[in-house]
DOVOZA-30567 format. One record per atom (N, C-alpha, C, O, CB): residue number from 1; x, y, z; atom name. Coordinates in steps of 0.05 Angstrom, whole numbers, always signed. Glycine has a CB too. Example, Ala and Ser with C-alpha at 12.3 -4.5 7.8 and 13.67 -1.06 7.14 Angstrom:
BEGIN
PT; 1; +264; -114; +156; N
PT; 1; +246; -90; +156; CA
PT; 1; +264; -66; +156; C
PT; 1; +285; -66; +169; O
PT; 1; +226; -89; +181; CB
PT; 2; +257; -45; +142; N
PT; 2; +273; -21; +143; CA
PT; 2; +258; +1; +157; C
PT; 2; +268; +23; +161; O
PT; 2; +282; -12; +114; CB
This chain:
BEGIN
PT; 1; +2810; -70; +1376; N
PT; 1; +2823; -53; +1388; CA
PT; 1; +2792; -32; +1399; C
PT; 1; +2781; -17; +1383; O
PT; 1; +2848; -40; +1365; CB
PT; 2; +2783; -35; +1428; N
PT; 2; +2753; -31; +1449; CA
PT; 2; +2777; -2; +1448; C
PT; 2; +2800; +6; +1449; O
PT; 2; +2741; -58; +1491; CB
PT; 3; +2740; +6; +1442; N
PT; 3; +2748; +40; +1465; CA
PT; 3; +2704; +32; +1470; C
PT; 3; +2689; +19; +1456; O
PT; 3; +2767; +95; +1432; CB
PT; 4; +2698; +51; +1498; N
PT; 4; +2683; +52; +1517; CA
PT; 4; +2682; +88; +1507; C
PT; 4; +2705; +94; +1498; O
PT; 4; +2696; +37; +1550; CB
PT; 5; +2672; +102; +1507; N
PT; 5; +2660; +129; +1488; CA
PT; 5; +2645; +138; +1508; C
PT; 5; +2622; +132; +1503; O
PT; 5; +2641; +125; +1458; CB
PT; 6; +2646; +146; +1524; N
PT; 6; +2611; +167; +1553; CA
PT; 6; +2605; +188; +1539; C
PT; 6; +2619; +203; +1524; O
PT; 6; +2620; +186; +1597; CB
PT; 7; +2592; +188; +1542; N
PT; 7; +2582; +214; +1537; CA
PT; 7; +2568; +238; +1548; C
PT; 7; +2578; +236; +1571; O
PT; 7; +2570; +211; +1524; CB
PT; 8; +2548; +263; +1550; N
PT; 8; +2518; +253; +1565; CA
PT; 8; +2517; +276; +1594; C
PT; 8; +2496; +286; +1603; O
PT; 8; +2521; +209; +1578; CB
PT; 9; +2560; +283; +1610; N
PT; 9; +2558; +297; +1629; CA
PT; 9; +2544; +321; +1615; C
PT; 9; +2534; +327; +1594; O
PT; 9; +2584; +299; +1643; CB
PT; 10; +2553; +338; +1649; N
PT; 10; +2556; +369; +1641; CA
PT; 10; +2542; +381; +1670; C
PT; 10; +2530; +371; +1690; O
PT; 10; +2538; +379; +1607; CB
PT; 11; +2549; +408; +1661; N
PT; 11; +2525; +414; +1695; CA
PT; 11; +2506; +421; +1690; C
PT; 11; +2495; +432; +1671; O
PT; 11; +2530; +435; +1719; CB
PT; 12; +2499; +410; +1723; N
PT; 12; +2466; +417; +1717; CA
PT; 12; +2464; +415; +1749; C
PT; 12; +2481; +407; +1765; O
PT; 12; +2442; +391; +1694; CB
PT; 13; +2421; +430; +1756; N
PT; 13; +2422; +445; +1778; CA
PT; 13; +2431; +415; +1804; C
PT; 13; +2443; +395; +1797; O
PT; 13; +2388; +464; +1780; CB
PT; 14; +2424; +419; +1829; N
PT; 14; +2417; +404; +1840; CA
PT; 14; +2389; +386; +1839; C
PT; 14; +2373; +392; +1821; O
PT; 14; +2423; +414; +1857; CB
PT; 15; +2386; +374; +1848; N
PT; 15; +2354; +363; +1834; CA
PT; 15; +2346; +351; +1803; C
PT; 15; +2323; +345; +1796; O
PT; 15; +2335; +389; +1835; CB
PT; 16; +2360; +351; +1795; N
PT; 16; +2360; +358; +1773; CA
PT; 16; +2362; +323; +1761; C
PT; 16; +2364; +303; +1775; O
PT; 16; +2383; +381; +1768; CB
PT; 17; +2359; +326; +1722; N
PT; 17; +2374; +295; +1722; CA
PT; 17; +2392; +306; +1698; C
PT; 17; +2394; +328; +1689; O
PT; 17; +2352; +261; +1716; CB
PT; 18; +2409; +269; +1688; N
PT; 18; +2425; +270; +1675; CA
PT; 18; +2412; +247; +1662; C
PT; 18; +2392; +237; +1672; O
PT; 18; +2449; +271; +1684; CB
PT; 19; +2427; +233; +1631; N
PT; 19; +2431; +191; +1635; CA
PT; 19; +2460; +204; +1611; C
PT; 19; +2461; +213; +1588; O
PT; 19; +2389; +153; +1612; CB
PT; 20; +2477; +200; +1629; N
PT; 20; +2491; +187; +1614; CA
PT; 20; +2505; +159; +1583; C
PT; 20; +2490; +170; +1567; O
PT; 20; +2490; +188; +1629; CB
PT; 21; +2510; +150; +1576; N
PT; 21; +2509; +139; +1558; CA
PT; 21; +2539; +129; +1543; C
PT; 21; +2549; +147; +1530; O
PT; 21; +2493; +154; +1545; CB
PT; 22; +2554; +105; +1544; N
PT; 22; +2575; +87; +1531; CA
PT; 22; +2574; +67; +1521; C
PT; 22; +2563; +46; +1528; O
PT; 22; +2589; +80; +1543; CB
PT; 23; +2593; +74; +1489; N
PT; 23; +2586; +64; +1478; CA
PT; 23; +2600; +45; +1461; C
PT; 23; +2606; +56; +1439; O
PT; 23; +2574; +76; +1472; CB
PT; 24; +2608; +19; +1464; N
PT; 24; +2633; +5; +1457; CA
PT; 24; +2631; -1; +1429; C
PT; 24; +2610; -2; +1416; O
PT; 24; +2638; -19; +1474; CB
PT; 25; +2661; -8; +1417; N
PT; 25; +2669; -26; +1401; CA
PT; 25; +2691; -33; +1389; C
PT; 25; +2712; -20; +1386; O
PT; 25; +2657; -26; +1389; CB
PT; 26; +2684; -53; +1383; N
PT; 26; +2709; -68; +1380; CA
PT; 26; +2715; -102; +1407; C
PT; 26; +2730; -120; +1400; O
PT; 26; +2734; -39; +1387; CB
PT; 27; +2698; -101; +1436; N
PT; 27; +2678; -126; +1432; CA
PT; 27; +2656; -132; +1422; C
PT; 27; +2646; -118; +1405; O
PT; 27; +2672; -134; +1449; CB
PT; 28; +2637; -167; +1439; N
PT; 28; +2617; -174; +1425; CA
PT; 28; +2598; -166; +1459; C
PT; 28; +2588; -180; +1477; O
PT; 28; +2620; -209; +1408; CB
PT; 29; +2599; -139; +1454; N
PT; 29; +2584; -128; +1484; CA
PT; 29; +2559; -141; +1496; C
PT; 29; +2549; -137; +1518; O
PT; 29; +2574; -98; +1482; CB
PT; 30; +2550; -157; +1479; N
PT; 30; +2533; -177; +1503; CA
PT; 30; +2543; -198; +1522; C
PT; 30; +2533; -212; +1540; O
PT; 30; +2513; -193; +1489; CB
PT; 31; +2570; -194; +1509; N
PT; 31; +2601; -224; +1533; CA
PT; 31; +2590; -201; +1552; C
PT; 31; +2574; -211; +1567; O
PT; 31; +2658; -229; +1523; CB
PT; 32; +2592; -179; +1557; N
PT; 32; +2605; -159; +1581; CA
PT; 32; +2584; -160; +1605; C
PT; 32; +2561; -152; +1600; O
PT; 32; +2610; -124; +1569; CB
PT; 33; +2590; -169; +1628; N
PT; 33; +2587; -149; +1646; CA
PT; 33; +2591; -98; +1650; C
PT; 33; +2612; -86; +1646; O
PT; 33; +2606; -167; +1659; CB
PT; 34; +2569; -86; +1657; N
PT; 34; +2583; -56; +1645; CA
PT; 34; +2570; -48; +1667; C
PT; 34; +2547; -57; +1669; O
PT; 34; +2577; -38; +1613; CB
PT; 35; +2582; -30; +1688; N
PT; 35; +2599; -25; +1702; CA
PT; 35; +2601; +10; +1704; C
PT; 35; +2610; +21; +1683; O
PT; 35; +2621; -41; +1692; CB
PT; 36; +2595; +24; +1722; N
PT; 36; +2588; +55; +1721; CA
PT; 36; +2606; +54; +1747; C
PT; 36; +2602; +40; +1767; O
PT; 36; +2550; +68; +1723; CB
PT; 37; +2631; +76; +1744; N
PT; 37; +2656; +83; +1769; CA
PT; 37; +2650; +120; +1761; C
PT; 37; +2639; +133; +1743; O
PT; 37; +2703; +65; +1758; CB
PT; 38; +2667; +128; +1793; N
PT; 38; +2645; +158; +1797; CA
PT; 38; +2684; +163; +1820; C
PT; 38; +2694; +152; +1840; O
PT; 38; +2592; +152; +1826; CB
PT; 39; +2697; +194; +1794; N
PT; 39; +2720; +191; +1828; CA
PT; 39; +2730; +218; +1821; C
PT; 39; +2745; +227; +1803; O
PT; 39; +2754; +159; +1830; CB
PT; 40; +2716; +231; +1845; N
PT; 40; +2712; +275; +1845; CA
PT; 40; +2733; +278; +1858; C
PT; 40; +2743; +262; +1874; O
PT; 40; +2682; +296; +1867; CB
PT; 41; +2742; +303; +1850; N
PT; 41; +2774; +308; +1847; CA
PT; 41; +2782; +310; +1887; C
PT; 41; +2776; +320; +1908; O
PT; 41; +2781; +347; +1824; CB
PT; 42; +2804; +287; +1871; N
PT; 42; +2814; +300; +1905; CA
PT; 42; +2816; +262; +1919; C
PT; 42; +2834; +252; +1934; O
PT; 42; +2776; +329; +1929; CB
PT; 43; +2782; +243; +1902; N
PT; 43; +2786; +216; +1915; CA
PT; 43; +2788; +189; +1900; C
PT; 43; +2797; +187; +1877; O
PT; 43; +2764; +213; +1932; CB
PT; 44; +2780; +171; +1914; N
PT; 44; +2785; +156; +1884; CA
PT; 44; +2766; +139; +1876; C
PT; 44; +2746; +128; +1886; O
PT; 44; +2809; +140; +1883; CB
PT; 45; +2777; +140; +1857; N
PT; 45; +2747; +121; +1838; CA
PT; 45; +2733; +102; +1852; C
PT; 45; +2742; +85; +1867; O
PT; 45; +2756; +101; +1811; CB
PT; 46; +2704; +108; +1844; N
PT; 46; +2688; +87; +1864; CA
PT; 46; +2666; +71; +1850; C
PT; 46; +2669; +76; +1826; O
PT; 46; +2674; +103; +1889; CB
PT; 47; +2650; +58; +1852; N
PT; 47; +2631; +39; +1840; CA
PT; 47; +2618; +56; +1841; C
PT; 47; +2620; +74; +1857; O
PT; 47; +2622; +13; +1849; CB
PT; 48; +2585; +54; +1810; N
PT; 48; +2571; +70; +1824; CA
PT; 48; +2546; +49; +1822; C
PT; 48; +2529; +46; +1839; O
PT; 48; +2570; +102; +1813; CB
PT; 49; +2548; +29; +1785; N
PT; 49; +2539; +18; +1782; CA
PT; 49; +2544; -15; +1768; C
PT; 49; +2567; -21; +1766; O
PT; 49; +2530; +33; +1778; CB
PT; 50; +2525; -32; +1761; N
PT; 50; +2545; -61; +1743; CA
PT; 50; +2499; -62; +1738; C
PT; 50; +2478; -53; +1749; O
PT; 50; +2577; -105; +1775; CB
PT; 51; +2504; -71; +1723; N
PT; 51; +2493; -93; +1704; CA
PT; 51; +2504; -117; +1687; C
PT; 51; +2524; -118; +1673; O
PT; 51; +2484; -82; +1689; CB
PT; 52; +2486; -134; +1692; N
PT; 52; +2504; -162; +1687; CA
PT; 52; +2505; -169; +1649; C
PT; 52; +2485; -165; +1635; O
PT; 52; +2483; -195; +1708; CB
PT; 53; +2529; -179; +1640; N
PT; 53; +2511; -183; +1605; CA
PT; 53; +2494; -206; +1602; C
PT; 53; +2487; -213; +1579; O
PT; 53; +2533; -189; +1577; CB
PT; 54; +2487; -219; +1625; N
PT; 54; +2455; -245; +1600; CA
PT; 54; +2431; -240; +1621; C
PT; 54; +2410; -241; +1609; O
PT; 54; +2462; -299; +1598; CB
PT; 55; +2429; -234; +1650; N
PT; 55; +2405; -227; +1653; CA
PT; 55; +2398; -200; +1656; C
PT; 55; +2376; -190; +1660; O
PT; 55; +2396; -238; +1670; CB
PT; 56; +2420; -191; +1653; N
PT; 56; +2406; -161; +1666; CA
PT; 56; +2416; -135; +1685; C
PT; 56; +2420; -111; +1687; O
PT; 56; +2384; -169; +1681; CB
PT; 57; +2417; -167; +1701; N
PT; 57; +2415; -160; +1745; CA
PT; 57; +2433; -136; +1736; C
PT; 57; +2449; -131; +1718; O
PT; 57; +2437; -192; +1780; CB
PT; 58; +2420; -122; +1760; N
PT; 58; +2436; -94; +1772; CA
PT; 58; +2437; -88; +1793; C
PT; 58; +2417; -88; +1807; O
PT; 58; +2431; -72; +1765; CB
PT; 59; +2477; -75; +1805; N
PT; 59; +2482; -70; +1845; CA
PT; 59; +2487; -41; +1830; C
PT; 59; +2499; -28; +1812; O
PT; 59; +2519; -92; +1873; CB
PT; 60; +2471; -40; +1848; N
PT; 60; +2470; -6; +1859; CA
PT; 60; +2495; -3; +1878; C
PT; 60; +2496; -22; +1892; O
PT; 60; +2439; +3; +1879; CB
PT; 61; +2518; +18; +1884; N
PT; 61; +2519; +40; +1906; CA
PT; 61; +2492; +48; +1928; C
PT; 61; +2470; +58; +1922; O
PT; 61; +2524; +65; +1889; CB
PT; 62; +2498; +42; +1945; N
PT; 62; +2487; +49; +1963; CA
PT; 62; +2472; +81; +1965; C
PT; 62; +2449; +86; +1971; O
PT; 62; +2506; +44; +1979; CB
PT; 63; +2497; +98; +1957; N
PT; 63; +2484; +127; +1968; CA
PT; 63; +2478; +138; +1924; C
PT; 63; +2478; +161; +1914; O
PT; 63; +2521; +156; +1998; CB
PT; 64; +2475; +111; +1911; N
PT; 64; +2457; +109; +1884; CA
PT; 64; +2422; +115; +1887; C
PT; 64; +2404; +131; +1883; O
PT; 64; +2462; +76; +1872; CB
PT; 65; +2431; +85; +1898; N
PT; 65; +2406; +66; +1899; CA
PT; 65; +2384; +75; +1900; C
PT; 65; +2378; +87; +1921; O
PT; 65; +2404; +50; +1917; CB
PT; 66; +2365; +73; +1881; N
PT; 66; +2329; +106; +1871; CA
PT; 66; +2339; +128; +1871; C
PT; 66; +2326; +148; +1879; O
PT; 66; +2296; +117; +1899; CB
PT; 67; +2366; +131; +1861; N
PT; 67; +2365; +154; +1836; CA
PT; 67; +2383; +151; +1812; C
PT; 67; +2383; +166; +1793; O
PT; 67; +2372; +184; +1847; CB
PT; 68; +2398; +131; +1814; N
PT; 68; +2402; +121; +1790; CA
PT; 68; +2398; +100; +1781; C
PT; 68; +2396; +85; +1800; O
PT; 68; +2417; +124; +1785; CB
PT; 69; +2396; +85; +1755; N
PT; 69; +2387; +74; +1733; CA
PT; 69; +2410; +62; +1718; C
PT; 69; +2421; +78; +1703; O
PT; 69; +2372; +92; +1718; CB
PT; 70; +2422; +29; +1719; N
PT; 70; +2441; +30; +1687; CA
PT; 70; +2412; +11; +1677; C
PT; 70; +2397; -5; +1688; O
PT; 70; +2485; +9; +1684; CB
PT; 71; +2416; +25; +1651; N
PT; 71; +2416; -3; +1634; CA
PT; 71; +2427; +2; +1612; C
PT; 71; +2437; +24; +1608; O
PT; 71; +2392; -16; +1627; CB
PT; 72; +2427; -28; +1584; N
PT; 72; +2438; -40; +1566; CA
PT; 72; +2418; -32; +1546; C
PT; 72; +2394; -29; +1552; O
PT; 72; +2444; -67; +1572; CB
PT; 73; +2430; -29; +1512; N
PT; 73; +2415; -42; +1500; CA
PT; 73; +2429; -45; +1486; C
PT; 73; +2436; -26; +1472; O
PT; 73; +2394; -37; +1492; CB
PT; 74; +2445; -78; +1483; N
PT; 74; +2459; -99; +1466; CA
PT; 74; +2457; -84; +1439; C
PT; 74; +2475; -89; +1422; O
PT; 74; +2444; -131; +1467; CB
PT; 75; +2440; -69; +1433; N
PT; 75; +2437; -93; +1392; CA
PT; 75; +2440; -42; +1391; C
PT; 75; +2431; -32; +1371; O
PT; 75; +2371; -130; +1373; CB
PT; 76; +2451; -26; +1409; N
PT; 76; +2466; +0; +1404; CA
PT; 76; +2479; -15; +1410; C
PT; 76; +2471; -33; +1395; O
PT; 76; +2466; +28; +1414; CB
PT; 77; +2505; -30; +1431; N
PT; 77; +2528; -32; +1443; CA
PT; 77; +2530; -7; +1459; C
PT; 77; +2550; +7; +1453; O
PT; 77; +2550; -38; +1425; CB
PT; 78; +2514; +1; +1476; N
PT; 78; +2497; +14; +1484; CA
PT; 78; +2501; +6; +1527; C
PT; 78; +2495; -18; +1530; O
PT; 78; +2467; +3; +1462; CB
PT; 79; +2508; +19; +1551; N
PT; 79; +2501; +19; +1580; CA
PT; 79; +2494; +56; +1572; C
PT; 79; +2507; +71; +1558; O
PT; 79; +2531; +5; +1608; CB
PT; 80; +2468; +62; +1590; N
PT; 80; +2468; +78; +1603; CA
PT; 80; +2462; +84; +1632; C
PT; 80; +2457; +69; +1651; O
PT; 80; +2460; +87; +1591; CB
PT; 81; +2464; +113; +1629; N
PT; 81; +2459; +113; +1661; CA
PT; 81; +2446; +129; +1682; C
PT; 81; +2460; +141; +1699; O
PT; 81; +2480; +114; +1670; CB
PT; 82; +2418; +131; +1681; N
PT; 82; +2403; +145; +1686; CA
PT; 82; +2395; +160; +1711; C
PT; 82; +2375; +154; +1725; O
PT; 82; +2391; +137; +1678; CB
PT; 83; +2416; +184; +1717; N
PT; 83; +2420; +193; +1738; CA
PT; 83; +2392; +220; +1736; C
PT; 83; +2390; +239; +1720; O
PT; 83; +2454; +201; +1740; CB
PT; 84; +2373; +211; +1760; N
PT; 84; +2357; +232; +1784; CA
PT; 84; +2370; +247; +1805; C
PT; 84; +2394; +246; +1811; O
PT; 84; +2338; +218; +1801; CB
PT; 85; +2344; +265; +1817; N
PT; 85; +2348; +278; +1838; CA
PT; 85; +2382; +275; +1845; C
PT; 85; +2388; +261; +1864; O
PT; 85; +2326; +267; +1859; CB
PT; 86; +2410; +291; +1823; N
PT; 86; +2430; +291; +1827; CA
PT; 86; +2431; +310; +1862; C
PT; 86; +2419; +325; +1878; O
PT; 86; +2443; +302; +1799; CB
PT; 87; +2449; +300; +1859; N
PT; 87; +2468; +316; +1896; CA
PT; 87; +2485; +338; +1889; C
PT; 87; +2473; +341; +1868; O
PT; 87; +2497; +292; +1915; CB
PT; 88; +2499; +354; +1889; N
PT; 88; +2528; +355; +1894; CA
PT; 88; +2545; +339; +1902; C
PT; 88; +2569; +342; +1895; O
PT; 88; +2533; +368; +1908; CB
PT; 89; +2540; +324; +1913; N
PT; 89; +2559; +306; +1921; CA
PT; 89; +2573; +291; +1901; C
PT; 89; +2596; +284; +1902; O
PT; 89; +2547; +290; +1937; CB
PT; 90; +2544; +285; +1871; N
PT; 90; +2545; +269; +1851; CA
PT; 90; +2576; +277; +1846; C
PT; 90; +2595; +260; +1847; O
PT; 90; +2522; +273; +1827; CB
PT; 91; +2579; +304; +1841; N
PT; 91; +2598; +325; +1830; CA
PT; 91; +2631; +287; +1819; C
PT; 91; +2639; +267; +1830; O
PT; 91; +2609; +361; +1872; CB
PT; 92; +2633; +302; +1797; N
PT; 92; +2660; +277; +1793; CA
PT; 92; +2658; +279; +1761; C
PT; 92; +2644; +294; +1747; O
PT; 92; +2653; +238; +1806; CB
PT; 93; +2676; +259; +1754; N
PT; 93; +2678; +246; +1738; CA
PT; 93; +2680; +224; +1730; C
PT; 93; +2700; +210; +1734; O
PT; 93; +2685; +251; +1732; CB
PT; 94; +2656; +217; +1716; N
PT; 94; +2628; +179; +1706; CA
PT; 94; +2648; +168; +1694; C
PT; 94; +2662; +188; +1689; O
PT; 94; +2593; +178; +1676; CB
PT; 95; +2661; +145; +1685; N
PT; 95; +2667; +130; +1673; CA
PT; 95; +2658; +103; +1671; C
PT; 95; +2654; +87; +1688; O
PT; 95; +2685; +132; +1676; CB
PT; 96; +2656; +102; +1642; N
PT; 96; +2649; +69; +1640; CA
PT; 96; +2670; +44; +1636; C
PT; 96; +2693; +47; +1626; O
PT; 96; +2631; +66; +1617; CB
PT; 97; +2660; +16; +1644; N
PT; 97; +2679; -4; +1645; CA
PT; 97; +2663; -32; +1636; C
PT; 97; +2644; -47; +1643; O
PT; 97; +2691; -5; +1675; CB
PT; 98; +2683; -30; +1614; N
PT; 98; +2671; -66; +1608; CA
PT; 98; +2693; -96; +1624; C
PT; 98; +2713; -97; +1638; O
PT; 98; +2676; -72; +1564; CB
PT; 99; +2679; -111; +1615; N
PT; 99; +2690; -143; +1639; CA
PT; 99; +2674; -169; +1642; C
PT; 99; +2650; -170; +1640; O
PT; 99; +2691; -136; +1674; CB
PT; 100; +2688; -190; +1646; N
PT; 100; +2677; -216; +1652; CA
PT; 100; +2695; -212; +1680; C
PT; 100; +2684; -199; +1698; O
PT; 100; +2683; -244; +1627; CB
PT; 101; +2709; -218; +1681; N
PT; 101; +2726; -222; +1699; CA
PT; 101; +2740; -212; +1722; C
PT; 101; +2760; -223; +1730; O
PT; 101; +2736; -226; +1691; CB
PT; 102; +2728; -185; +1736; N
PT; 102; +2740; -159; +1739; CA
PT; 102; +2750; -129; +1707; C
PT; 102; +2765; -133; +1688; O
PT; 102; +2768; -172; +1753; CB
PT; 103; +2743; -114; +1710; N
PT; 103; +2736; -89; +1686; CA
PT; 103; +2758; -88; +1675; C
PT; 103; +2775; -73; +1685; O
PT; 103; +2727; -58; +1694; CB
PT; 104; +2764; -104; +1651; N
PT; 104; +2784; -111; +1642; CA
PT; 104; +2797; -76; +1625; C
PT; 104; +2819; -65; +1623; O
PT; 104; +2776; -140; +1623; CB
PT; 105; +2757; -66; +1614; N
PT; 105; +2760; -33; +1596; CA
PT; 105; +2757; -26; +1609; C
PT; 105; +2743; -35; +1626; O
PT; 105; +2748; -18; +1576; CB
PT; 106; +2774; +12; +1610; N
PT; 106; +2746; +35; +1605; CA
PT; 106; +2747; +53; +1580; C
PT; 106; +2751; +55; +1556; O
PT; 106; +2743; +58; +1630; CB
PT; 107; +2736; +65; +1609; N
PT; 107; +2737; +99; +1581; CA
PT; 107; +2738; +115; +1597; C
PT; 107; +2729; +114; +1620; O
PT; 107; +2709; +110; +1557; CB
PT; 108; +2757; +143; +1580; N
PT; 108; +2754; +156; +1575; CA
PT; 108; +2746; +190; +1602; C
PT; 108; +2756; +212; +1607; O
PT; 108; +2742; +141; +1558; CB
PT; 109; +2728; +175; +1610; N
PT; 109; +2703; +190; +1628; CA
PT; 109; +2689; +220; +1615; C
PT; 109; +2696; +233; +1596; O
PT; 109; +2720; +200; +1661; CB
PT; 110; +2664; +227; +1635; N
PT; 110; +2669; +238; +1623; CA
PT; 110; +2649; +265; +1652; C
PT; 110; +2630; +257; +1665; O
PT; 110; +2665; +228; +1590; CB
PT; 111; +2659; +287; +1653; N
PT; 111; +2658; +296; +1673; CA
PT; 111; +2620; +312; +1679; C
PT; 111; +2607; +329; +1666; O
PT; 111; +2686; +313; +1673; CB
PT; 112; +2616; +300; +1700; N
PT; 112; +2585; +321; +1718; CA
PT; 112; +2600; +333; +1740; C
PT; 112; +2622; +336; +1750; O
PT; 112; +2552; +300; +1737; CB
PT; 113; +2575; +339; +1742; N
PT; 113; +2582; +385; +1755; CA
PT; 113; +2560; +382; +1761; C
PT; 113; +2543; +379; +1743; O
PT; 113; +2589; +423; +1729; CB
PT; 114; +2550; +379; +1793; N
PT; 114; +2518; +388; +1812; CA
PT; 114; +2521; +416; +1816; C
PT; 114; +2544; +420; +1822; O
PT; 114; +2513; +372; +1847; CB
PT; 115; +2508; +435; +1816; N
PT; 115; +2523; +448; +1833; CA
PT; 115; +2483; +454; +1854; C
PT; 115; +2462; +442; +1850; O
PT; 115; +2547; +481; +1813; CB
PT; 116; +2489; +474; +1874; N
PT; 116; +2468; +465; +1889; CA
PT; 116; +2454; +501; +1900; C
PT; 116; +2434; +502; +1914; O
PT; 116; +2483; +440; +1916; CB
């Protein structure tokens, strides 16, 4: 059974930082691309960042480019999202996902709230 468990969310003031973690089990982690998505209240889920399985290449949404960094540690089966210079509009539930062709597995999410 595949599980993705996010952690690291919380309440933070604008301008500060948070690091989210997502630990996977039940799959060969190094073979999966990993992604972060978020969903704000009343809005659709949106893409935040992804990292490839092999080369570790990364892609970011324009709204987080230069502020967020995605990384992975295949030895720990964990993907991270370092979030700097947080803004109130970053407030959302953040989800990690794993996939090869499409996002097959999803975590339950961790809440990030940025106060102004």
